[in-house]
Residue, then its C-alpha position, 0 to 999 in steps of 0.5 A: m341664586n348665586f348658581i343662576l346668577t354664574l350660569l348668567a354670567c357664563v351666557a354673558g362671558v361667550i355671547l359677548p367676546g363673539l359680538l366683540a370679535l365679530l366688530l371687531l374682526g367682521n367673519p361670524l365662524l371666527s367669532m364663534v370660534v372666539a366665542a369656542f374659546a371664551f366658553l373653555i376658558e369659562i371652565p376652570c373660572l366655575y370651577l374657582v367660583l363654585v367650589i372653591w372660593p365658598r371652602q375659602r370664605e368657609l373656612k375664613r369664618r370660621l378660622d375669625r370665630v376662632a380669633a374672635s373666642f379666643r381676644g374675649d370677643t363677643l360671638p356674633d349672636a345665633t338668629t343671624d346669618d352671619n353664625v357660623s359654628v366653629f366645629r361644625e364640618q366643612r363643605s365637601k361638595s361644593r351645591l353644583a356637585e351636589r344637585l348633580e348628585y341628587q339628579f344623578p344619583l346612580i354615578d360618580v359625579r364626580k369621574v364621568l362630568p370630565r366626559a360630560v364636560g368634553l363631550g359637550v365642547l364636541g356637542m357645542v362646536a357642531t353647533g356652531l358648525g351646522a348652525a355656520f352652514l344653515g344659515f343662521g344669523t350672528l346674534a343667534i350661534l351666539f345663544l345657541l353655544p353655550v344652550s348646545g354646549l349645558g345641553c350635551s352635557w345635561a344629556v351624557l349625565a342623563m343618559q348615564d344614569a338611565g342606564q345605570r336605572n336600567e341595570f339596576t332594575r335587570i339586577f335587583p331583581e336575583t339580588t332581591d331571591q339571594v336575600v329571600r334564600l337566605v331569610r329562609a335559611g334563617v339570617p336576619s333580614m338586615e344581616a342577608i342585606s350585608i350579605v347580598a352587599q358583598d357580591a353584589p354587582p354594581p350599581v346594585g352592590g354600592i346602593m346595598r353596602e351603602i346600608a349595610s354600612a351605615v347600619a355597622a355605623g350605628l343607623d338606625p335601619e328603618t331610618a337607614i333604608r328609607s333614605t337611601a330610597a328617597r336619594v336612588r328614586i327608584p320604583a323596584f327599591s323603594l318596594f323593596s325597601a317598604a317591605v324591610c320596613l315593614q318587617l322591622t316595624t310589626g314582626g314576621g315572616i318577611s319570604g313572602a312578600l319579597g320573593n312576590l316582589s322579585e317575581t314583580l319585578r321579573a314579569r315587568h322586565l319582562v313586559t319593558l322588554k317585549a315593547k321593545s321588541s316590538t317597538a324597533q321596528t319604528r324605532l328604526t324606520l324612525a330613526i332611517i325616514s331622519f336620515v334619508p333628507v341628508v342622503v337625498l340632500v348630499t345625492q343631489n349636491f354631487t349629481n343635481p347641484q341645480t336644484i337644492e341651489t335654491l335651498f342654501y343660496t336664497e333667503s325663503g330657501g334658508t328658512l326652508l331648510r332652518f324650519g325643516v332642519g328644526l322639524i325633525l329635530s322636534g319631532l325625534l325630541v317628542a318620539r323618544a320622549l314618549s317612549a321613555r314615558v311609556g318605559r317609566 
């Protein structure tokens, strides 16, 4: 609930300064610039509200509890919401960081987030300029600014995570083969995973090292593998974890199951590559057809400007232009969603 309220405050903090600038200055472009600067100012404020202040409040509650114990006062009841354990570990991450790490488990959110925010600001500026060029109203522009900024930042994180997932799917069959060879040589499965984790390339190496570190710290191997599979949420690794956990529970050989799993993953990756190669011409045609209207408009603007004056200088033409751009973008998004669904 606090995150939703903060997000709504962020959107209001962009729209209200823009409306105020529009009322005082009467210039839509200047109001858009004011809204963009308001969004940039809100970024450190969001970090302060979502990260710094919760940590300070948590630390203050724990210090108050320690002081009450020394004074001999009655401590808060364990059933109330105000109960704070003195020795409970302080949260090292904000709720926003935890949510992003859950949604994108294969990337380092703290390293990628600044770049995502920067690209989100650029996307917000591009969206504002494009909306102003297409003749959108000031209120619509001010609404699109925060939505496009957040959407572009989320898209950057999603693309980074998708790239890591594709790399994991490509590398993981070879890693599975290494585990199979070690198991056939007489090495226990968990020791084989620890050995392979030392030389495995990212992102497979990081996940394997996480399992090896958890087991070395005393955690049950089956629990470590299952929790990692639940966090990563990759079908190939889920099958691998199921095979290893079954061997740990029932005993017996695991090399045959992992060998079959490796062959299945390779065949599936090969089918994915064939699907991409067979649809490459279609995807290229889609991209070219999407850029054709832009090229035609730019060319006509220089060669015969009278033919496109209707689109830019009349109300009905502006409506047609906005609907045309919206239909093209909607078609691209639908095509991308369908291709992503088929890939999964």
